[in-house]
Steps between C-alpha positions, in 0.01 A plus 500: 500500500138390473598131520700563819210687656257217420740246649535713813123526538460124452754426771333750727159340453647153564664621820171653616316173439763303693481753782120462518528122522760534774283739702194276465696196618642700790155615612366143483791374707441763769127420506560126538742559787241704689233226480552219754538154359172311481496231766320173447166495685504328837206350682484433871263206458679238296195277471333729246824575312457787257124513552404807701271800472279514194694218336400275788136605474497440124650154544247406770220639282584256222692737272798315344835640615806451280751270663260377769363146484121485547545200731725713721227763523249231593730370776541853638129571536467352853791720609348804331171480689648633831659788306168591342322467836741736677471756220120493527494523879761776524317711243168462681643593841690795354166632384346423841762700692481785248122507543539514878721808460271661245758469222498352154796394286554327170634150574803379312463184294853400602579371847789312657360188665703306758543130430670217692798546268526881513267734313333523162355789301131443437289678237125510452270701272443848637122502458466190722733647763315831497170322564653302788656813649170688473313211661739511794461878534120469498506212748684721751187712548229269366175427674311175516304596188823521296648164596312292243609726214862500616492123541381457142764743373790332680393148405441594138840668456696224672311231309597668172867519605504132590320402183744707294794309649323161496516464878234345723341736751374276780384762754360841394720792600208678662515242782843627607511858372164636609586458867584817689810462715421553867691795650755409762488129419834341435434228250833334581412450867344166591133489572413512870446159648151423619490396865353156524335426838653208683285194520393398850654177617249218531396449858537149633219366719576523869574165654453418871836352592399434863431132563136421549426391858227248573182635646488443879125438506531245228762313699277494811200373307698212354445180698799341650597149396533234765 
């Protein structure tokens, strides 16, 4: 009797273990079915390939990226400069418009930048973007006494970003950013043409077209020939 009871208990324990494994597998199957299949990442700008966001910034900053040839990164640098420029300018003007409205927001270090081939996700360090955003907000209501300080701030931040990515900054950003847009001026409209006064036509000297007649007195005074 005791041997039969032990065998019955052993079979019962084995069945319970098998049932637990079955339930665990069933739960895992249901969980996997509820999660959508992971799609391969797609990029709208094929020139940069898999480089986008922080990965793109790291590659341009000289950090080795697995599977990316350093020569490829070097060839992409001229194409990356317009992306970096747009990210800098958009962040500054976002701060400018927020300052005009008396608001303040935390800028995002990610931004979709349009390119000739589509768009590309750009990433920059948050502390640099925050300084650019704040400079734009202060420029919205700055006086003449604040312009020198803002100029130094903008040029210093942008110079560091270009140096970090080994790009050449030819013209300081303060030359183009620290210019208040004129209200009501459509920048796309052509500049008004300056009216040039017409040059006066050269006057020709008046000529006496009438034939010259001989003087009557002179003819009378002239002696006649025999």
